[in-house]
N, C-alpha and C positions, 0 to 999 in steps of 0.2 A: 672118834674125836673129830677128824678131818673129813671133809665131804670128798667123795671118790671123783666126782665128775671133773674134767679139765676142759675148759673152753677158752680158745684163743680169740680175742675180739678181733673180727675179720678186717677192721679199718686201721688196726695198728701196723707198723712198719715190722719188718722181720725180726728186728732185734729187741722188741717188746712182746711179752706175753701177759694176758689178763685172764686171771681166774676168779669169777666172780664170787663163787661159793668154796673157797678153800676152807672156811670155818662155816659151820652151821650156825643159825641165827642164836641157839642156846649157849654155845661155846663163844661166839663173838661177844655177847653180853656179859658172860661171866668173866672172860679174860680182860675185857675193858674196864670193868669194875674192879678186878683185882690189880691191875697196872695203874689205874687212876688214884688207887689208895696206898700203893706201896712204893711206886717209883719216886726217886728223889728228884722231883722237878725243880728246876731252877730258872730264872730269868737271867738270860745271858745278854751281853752287850757286844755288839760288833762294831768295826772299824770301817767306816766308809767317808772317804775323802777327808781323812783327818779328824772326823768327828764319831765320838762313841754313841751309839744308838741302841736303844733296847730293841731286842728282837720282838717281832709281833706274834709271839708263841712262847710256850714254855719248852724246855728241852732236858734231855738227860743222856748220858753216854755211859753203857754197859759194855764189859768185854774181858778178854783174857789179860793177864799182866803184860804190860808194855805195850797194848794195842792203843796208843795215843793217837788223837787225830786233831788237826787244826784246820780251821776256815775262817775267813773274814777277822782275822786276828784273835779268834777264840781257841784256847788250847783244851782239849776234853781228855782228860786222863780217866781210865776207866774204872767204874765201879764194880764189884764182883757180880757176876751172873746170878740173877735170882732163879728160883726153881721155875717159874713159869717161862721166863726168857729162855732158859736152857732147853726146855722142853720144845719151845717154837724154834730155837735154832737147829735142834736136831731133826725136827719135822721138815723144816726148809731145806736143810742140806739135802735130805733124802729126796724131796719133791724136785729140786733144781740141779742136783748133781755138782753143786759148789760148795766151797767151804767158807764159813763165816766165823770170824774171831770177834766181832763187836757188832754193836747195834746202836743206831742214833734214834732216840724217841722224840717225838714232837707232840706237844698237846695243843691242839687249837681250841680255845676256850670258847669262842663264839664266831659269827660271820666275819668279824673284823680281823680276826687273826688270819696270817697269811704266810706264802713263802713266795719269794720273788723269783724272777728268771734266773737260772743258774744250770751249771753242769755239775755233776760230781766228779771233778777231775784234779782233785788235789795230789800233791806229790806223794802221799801214803797210799794211795790206791794204785792198782795195776792200771796198764794202758787201755785195757778192755775189760773193766770189772763187771763181775755179776752182782747185781743189787737187788736183793728181795725185799719188797715194800709191802708191809701188812697193813690194812686199814681196819679200824675199829670205830664204833660209835656213828656220828653223824656223816652223812653222805657229803662229799665235797667234789668239786670240780677240779679235775686235773688237767692242764694244758701242756702240750708239746708244740715246739716251734723248731722247724729245720734251720740250721744256722745258714746255710747257703740259699736255699730257695724260698725261705720265710713260709712255707707251707705250715698251717697250724692245725691241730687235731685236739679235739675236747673228749675227756672220758670223765663219766661220773664214777667215782670210787666207792663202791658200797661196803657196808660194814662186814667184815670177814673175808673181803676180797684180797687178792695177792697179784701185784704188778711185778713182773720180773724184768729188769733192765740189764741187757748184756751186749756182747760184741761191740758194734760201733755206736752204741746208743748215746753214751756220753761224748764221742766226739762229733757226732752229727747233729743231735738234738739238745736243745734247751728245755727245761721243764719248770712248772710253777703251780703253786695253789693259789688262784686270785682270791681277793677280798669278795665275800658275797654281801650283795644288797640286802637280803632278807636276814632276819634274826634265825641263827641256827644254834643247834646244841653243840656239845663237846666232842671232839674227834681225836684220837690217838692214832699216829702213824709211826710204825717201827720198821726201819729200814737196816736190814742186816747185810753186813759187808765184810770183806777181808781187808785189813790195812797192814802195811809193812810194820814189823816189829824190829826195834834196834836202830 
């Protein structure tokens, strides 16, 4: 099921690992299709400067009972794991050596859907979380920006690729998926993480 080769992109800082072929092409396509049709996608609205604004993407939250997660005024209570997400969780735990009790899924419907600059630093997360980010579908640009030096790095996230963020990654770096100028197809991003329960 999973490709054996592991490659770390040499241009990335030490707290990031990029594996372009975690899933092979056939598995990537099948999993994308399955998640696209079975996940309970929803349109969330976030709070920005006192205004409620529709997120420029669809989202879903799955996980263990009690693994709720809050960001930008959005409270995510977990839906039960699907068979596919559970299988991916087990494989990613084996690959990274970390535990995951939840996954945030984002559906980018076209090139205008995006994710703004942010860090995954909510109170429910550990101070140095390991986040496993799986990309499926359309290739999208992923940008990193160092909080102090403002150094920036661009990475093209391929379908079936895995980006692991750990250590000081969330303290030192911000990341985003910018809007694309050209017309693009759909992309699903699944970020597995551990959130505090209770």
